[in-house]
C-alpha positions as CSV (number, residue, x, y, z in Angstrom):
1,X,12.0,266.2,17.9
2,X,9.5,266.9,15.1
3,X,7.2,264.2,16.5
4,X,7.3,265.8,20.0
5,X,6.4,269.2,18.5
6,X,3.5,267.7,16.6
7,X,2.3,266.0,19.8
8,X,2.4,269.3,21.7
9,X,0.5,271.1,18.9
10,X,-2.0,268.2,18.6
11,X,-2.7,268.2,22.3
12,X,-3.6,271.9,22.2
13,X,-5.9,271.4,19.2
14,X,-7.5,268.4,20.7
15,X,-8.3,270.3,23.9
16,X,-9.9,273.1,21.9
17,X,-12.0,270.7,19.8
18,X,-13.0,268.5,22.7
19,X,-14.3,271.6,24.5
20,X,-16.1,272.7,21.4
21,X,-17.9,269.3,21.2
22,X,-19.7,270.1,24.5
23,X,-21.3,273.3,23.2
24,X,-24.3,271.4,21.8
25,X,-25.8,271.3,25.2
26,X,-24.9,274.9,26.1
27,X,-27.6,277.3,27.2
28,X,-27.8,280.4,25.1
29,X,-27.6,284.0,26.5
30,X,-29.8,285.5,23.7
31,X,-29.1,284.4,20.2
32,X,-29.0,286.4,16.9
33,X,-29.1,284.2,13.8
34,X,-27.0,286.6,11.7
35,X,-23.4,287.0,10.7
36,X,-21.7,290.1,12.3
37,X,-24.5,290.4,14.9
38,X,-23.1,293.5,16.5
39,X,-23.8,295.3,13.2
40,X,-27.1,293.6,12.3
41,X,-28.9,292.9,15.6
42,X,-29.8,294.8,18.7
43,X,-27.3,292.8,20.8
44,X,-24.9,293.3,23.7
45,X,-21.9,291.0,23.5
46,X,-20.7,292.1,26.9
47,X,-23.3,291.6,29.6
48,X,-24.3,294.5,31.8
49,X,-21.9,295.1,34.7
50,X,-19.0,293.0,33.3
51,X,-15.8,294.7,32.3
52,X,-12.8,293.8,30.1
53,X,-9.7,292.9,32.1
54,X,-6.5,294.7,31.1
55,X,-3.7,293.1,33.2
56,X,-1.6,290.6,31.3
57,X,-3.6,291.6,28.2
58,X,-1.5,289.6,25.6
59,X,-2.6,286.3,27.4
60,X,-5.7,286.9,29.4
61,X,-8.7,286.7,27.1
62,X,-12.2,287.3,28.5
63,X,-15.0,284.9,27.5
64,X,-17.4,287.5,26.0
65,X,-18.1,287.5,22.2
66,X,-17.7,291.2,21.4
67,X,-16.8,293.6,18.7
68,X,-14.4,296.4,19.5
69,X,-11.0,298.1,19.5
70,X,-8.8,298.0,22.7
71,X,-5.7,300.3,22.8
72,X,-3.2,299.9,25.6
73,X,-0.2,301.7,27.1
74,X,2.0,299.9,29.6
75,X,5.1,301.0,31.6
76,X,7.2,298.1,32.8
77,X,10.2,298.5,35.2
78,X,13.1,296.0,35.3
79,X,14.5,294.9,38.7
80,X,17.9,296.3,39.6
81,X,19.1,292.7,40.2
82,X,18.0,291.4,36.8
83,X,20.3,291.0,33.8
84,X,19.0,294.4,32.6
85,X,20.2,296.0,35.9
86,X,17.1,298.2,36.1
87,X,15.6,300.5,33.5
88,X,12.2,300.3,31.9
89,X,10.2,299.6,28.8
90,X,7.2,301.3,27.3
91,X,4.6,299.4,25.2
92,X,1.8,300.7,23.0
93,X,-0.5,298.0,21.6
94,X,-4.0,297.8,20.0
95,X,-6.2,294.7,20.2
96,X,-9.2,294.1,18.0
97,X,-12.2,291.7,18.2
98,X,-15.1,291.1,15.9
99,X,-18.1,288.9,16.7
100,X,-18.7,286.7,13.6
101,X,-21.8,285.2,15.2
102,X,-23.3,285.5,18.7
103,X,-20.9,282.6,19.8
104,X,-17.8,282.9,17.6
105,X,-15.4,285.8,17.4
106,X,-12.1,286.6,15.6
107,X,-9.5,288.1,17.9
108,X,-6.2,289.9,17.4
109,X,-4.6,290.0,20.8
110,X,-0.9,290.9,20.4
111,X,0.9,293.5,18.3
112,X,2.3,296.9,19.1
113,X,5.6,298.8,19.5
114,X,8.1,298.7,22.4
115,X,10.8,301.1,23.6
116,X,13.3,299.3,25.9
117,X,15.7,301.3,28.1
118,X,17.9,299.0,30.2
119,X,20.4,300.4,32.8
120,X,23.0,297.8,32.0
121,X,25.9,299.7,30.4
122,X,26.6,296.8,28.0
123,X,23.1,297.1,26.5
124,X,21.7,299.8,24.1
125,X,18.3,301.5,24.4
126,X,16.3,299.9,21.6
127,X,12.9,299.9,20.1
128,X,10.8,297.8,17.6
129,X,7.7,296.0,16.8
130,X,6.3,293.1,18.8
131,X,5.1,289.7,17.4
132,X,1.5,289.4,16.1
133,X,-1.0,286.9,17.6
134,X,-4.6,286.2,16.7
135,X,-7.2,283.5,16.4
136,X,-10.7,282.7,17.4
137,X,-12.9,282.1,20.5
138,X,-16.2,280.3,20.8
139,X,-18.7,280.5,23.7
140,X,-19.2,276.9,24.8
141,X,-21.7,277.5,27.6
142,X,-23.5,280.8,28.2
143,X,-26.5,281.5,30.5
144,X,-27.0,285.2,30.9
145,X,-29.8,284.8,33.4
146,X,-27.6,282.7,35.7
147,X,-24.7,285.0,35.0
148,X,-22.1,282.6,33.7
149,X,-20.2,281.9,30.5
150,X,-17.4,279.6,29.4
151,X,-15.4,280.1,26.2
152,X,-12.7,278.2,24.4
153,X,-9.9,280.2,22.8
154,X,-7.3,279.2,20.2
155,X,-4.6,281.7,19.0
156,X,-1.4,281.5,17.0
157,X,1.6,283.9,17.5
158,X,3.7,284.6,14.5
159,X,7.3,285.7,15.0
160,X,7.1,288.9,13.0
161,X,8.6,291.3,15.5
162,X,12.0,293.0,15.9
163,X,15.1,291.4,17.3
164,X,15.8,294.7,19.1
165,X,12.9,293.9,21.4
166,X,13.7,290.1,21.6
167,X,10.9,289.3,19.2
168,X,11.0,287.6,15.8
169,X,12.7,284.5,17.3
170,X,11.7,280.9,16.7
171,X,8.9,279.5,14.5
172,X,5.9,280.9,16.4
173,X,3.6,279.2,18.8
174,X,0.0,278.1,19.5
175,X,-2.0,279.3,22.5
176,X,-5.0,277.2,23.5
177,X,-7.0,278.3,26.6
178,X,-10.3,278.2,28.3
179,X,-11.8,281.2,30.0
180,X,-14.9,281.8,32.0
181,X,-16.9,284.5,33.9
182,X,-19.6,284.6,36.6
183,X,-21.4,287.5,38.1
184,X,-24.0,288.2,40.7
185,X,-25.2,291.8,41.4
186,X,-22.2,294.2,41.5
187,X,-19.6,291.3,41.9
188,X,-17.9,289.7,38.8
189,X,-15.3,287.0,38.7
190,X,-13.2,285.8,35.7
191,X,-10.6,283.1,35.3
192,X,-8.6,281.3,32.6
193,X,-6.0,278.7,32.1
194,X,-4.0,278.1,28.9
195,X,-0.6,277.3,27.4
196,X,2.0,278.8,25.1
197,X,3.2,275.9,23.0
198,X,6.0,276.7,20.5
199,X,6.1,275.0,17.1
200,X,9.9,274.5,17.7
201,X,10.5,273.5,21.3
202,X,14.2,274.0,20.9
203,X,14.1,277.7,20.2
204,X,11.4,278.8,22.7
205,X,10.1,277.8,26.1
206,X,6.7,276.1,26.8
207,X,4.6,277.6,29.6
208,X,1.2,277.4,31.3
209,X,-0.6,280.7,32.2
210,X,-3.5,281.3,34.5
211,X,-5.4,284.3,35.8
212,X,-8.0,285.0,38.5
213,X,-9.8,288.4,38.4
214,X,-12.6,290.0,40.4
215,X,-14.3,293.4,40.2
216,X,-17.1,295.2,42.1
217,X,-19.3,297.9,40.6
218,X,-19.3,300.5,43.4
219,X,-21.2,303.0,41.2
220,X,-22.2,303.1,37.5
221,X,-18.9,304.9,36.7
222,X,-16.4,303.2,39.1
223,X,-15.5,299.5,39.4
224,X,-12.3,298.6,41.3
225,X,-10.7,295.2,40.6
226,X,-8.0,292.9,41.8
227,X,-6.2,290.2,39.8
228,X,-3.7,287.4,40.4
229,X,-1.7,286.3,37.3
230,X,0.7,283.4,36.9
231,X,3.1,281.8,34.5
232,X,4.8,278.4,35.0
233,X,7.4,277.1,32.6
234,X,7.2,273.4,31.9
235,X,10.1,273.2,29.3
236,X,13.0,275.3,28.4
237,X,14.5,276.6,25.1
238,X,18.1,276.4,23.9
239,X,19.2,279.8,25.1
240,X,20.4,280.7,21.6
241,X,18.5,284.0,21.1
242,X,21.1,286.7,20.3
243,X,21.7,289.6,22.8
244,X,23.3,292.6,21.0
245,X,26.0,294.5,23.0
246,X,26.1,298.3,23.1
247,X,27.6,300.0,20.1
248,X,31.2,301.2,20.7
249,X,32.1,298.6,23.4
250,X,32.8,295.8,21.0
251,X,31.5,296.9,17.6
252,X,29.1,294.5,16.0
253,X,29.3,291.9,18.8
254,X,26.6,289.9,20.4
255,X,26.2,287.0,22.8
256,X,23.7,284.3,23.1
257,X,21.3,284.6,26.0
258,X,22.7,281.5,27.7
259,X,26.3,283.0,27.6
260,X,25.0,286.4,28.8
261,X,23.1,284.8,31.8
262,X,26.2,282.9,32.8
263,X,28.5,285.9,32.4
264,X,26.3,288.1,34.5
265,X,25.5,285.4,37.0
266,X,21.7,286.1,36.9
267,X,20.6,282.5,36.5
268,X,17.8,281.5,34.1
269,X,14.9,283.9,33.5
270,X,12.1,284.4,30.9
271,X,10.3,287.3,29.3
272,X,7.2,287.3,31.5
273,X,3.9,287.5,29.5
274,X,5.1,289.5,26.5
275,X,8.3,287.7,25.3
276,X,9.4,284.1,24.9
277,X,13.2,284.2,25.1
278,X,13.8,280.5,24.9
279,X,15.9,280.5,28.0
280,X,17.6,277.4,29.3
281,X,16.9,276.1,32.8
282,X,13.5,277.8,33.3
283,X,11.5,274.6,33.5
284,X,9.8,274.4,36.9
285,X,10.1,278.2,37.5
286,X,6.9,280.3,38.2
287,X,6.2,284.0,38.1
288,X,3.2,285.2,40.1
289,X,1.9,288.8,40.2
290,X,-0.9,290.7,41.9
291,X,-2.6,293.8,40.5
292,X,-5.1,296.4,41.6
293,X,-6.9,298.9,39.5
294,X,-10.2,300.3,38.4
295,X,-12.6,300.6,35.4
296,X,-14.2,303.9,34.7
297,X,-17.1,303.6,32.2
298,X,-17.4,306.9,30.3
299,X,-20.3,305.9,28.1
300,X,-22.2,302.7,27.4
301,X,-19.5,301.8,24.8
302,X,-16.3,303.4,26.2
303,X,-14.4,302.5,29.4
304,X,-11.1,303.7,30.7
305,X,-9.1,301.3,32.8
306,X,-5.8,301.4,34.8
307,X,-3.9,298.9,36.9
308,X,-0.7,298.7,39.1
309,X,1.0,295.3,39.2
310,X,3.9,293.7,41.1
311,X,5.4,290.2,41.4
312,X,5.1,288.2,44.7
313,X,6.8,285.0,43.7
314,X,10.4,284.3,44.7
315,X,11.4,284.2,41.0
316,X,10.9,287.6,39.4
317,X,13.0,287.5,36.3
318,X,12.7,290.8,34.5
319,X,9.5,291.8,36.3
320,X,9.9,294.7,38.7
321,X,6.6,296.6,38.5
322,X,4.1,297.6,35.9
323,X,1.4,300.2,35.2
324,X,-1.1,299.3,32.5
325,X,-3.8,301.6,31.0
326,X,-6.4,300.8,28.4
327,X,-9.5,301.8,26.6
328,X,-12.4,299.5,25.8
329,X,-14.3,300.8,22.7
330,X,-17.0,298.3,22.0
331,X,-20.2,298.3,19.8
């Protein structure tokens, strides 16, 4: 089992290093031979007309090497037929990025606080911190004149969150991915593909994630966008994450996720893009969502964005609908 986990981790690292090896032949989009170029050079890490995507923000990393702060608020509704029997969750998060060079950036992409309010009478309303994830991204190929960029990303998620929000479970995971963008005139397209590979494949599930995004600058201060997002689980966990029952029903009691799923007859489900529940029987399942929204640039360095998202796959799990809002505050 330990060997299998090392193979999975090694595969992700090998992918990232192999992509990095191709960067020697990359075309540069305007270099600055200085550390922290956004503080020391007259440089724009995000090219004119391109925007920062906000849908599935814990996973979807854009390819630009930027410095900034990115606060989010998301409202997420649970389906009535899910194990939570309806209800909703509220999430407040803040991402941070800093360009170390004109090609390399440190990124902090997951943190925050969640309030969870299920309608299932057996479950309490709870709140708590989410896990923390961060890492680095490196621009492998960038040609600003031709309007394209390809970037390799490597992140690690640490299980520091609260069990009341189904976080803090397992031994963490590594998230290798590759992301790219292309633009011509007012039209811009971004896409990525990556994986969530747990250090302990028994406790948590392994998945592949992918996103396709397009926006169009109608005016200087309005750019509508559409996005397709997907998650496909390729291996399952052991279903042992504890599910606490509501206080006063059976004091101090809890069930494992596997037992709770069987008792409620919900079948296997996972935690979408924010939580890895380690559910049994999810291998082969996919969750696909569509989203529409808009970016509203306020100044050259500040943009407000909002989006509405729904699933369109047969399997929906705990995803009913979601509204995401965010600010992009970049140097």
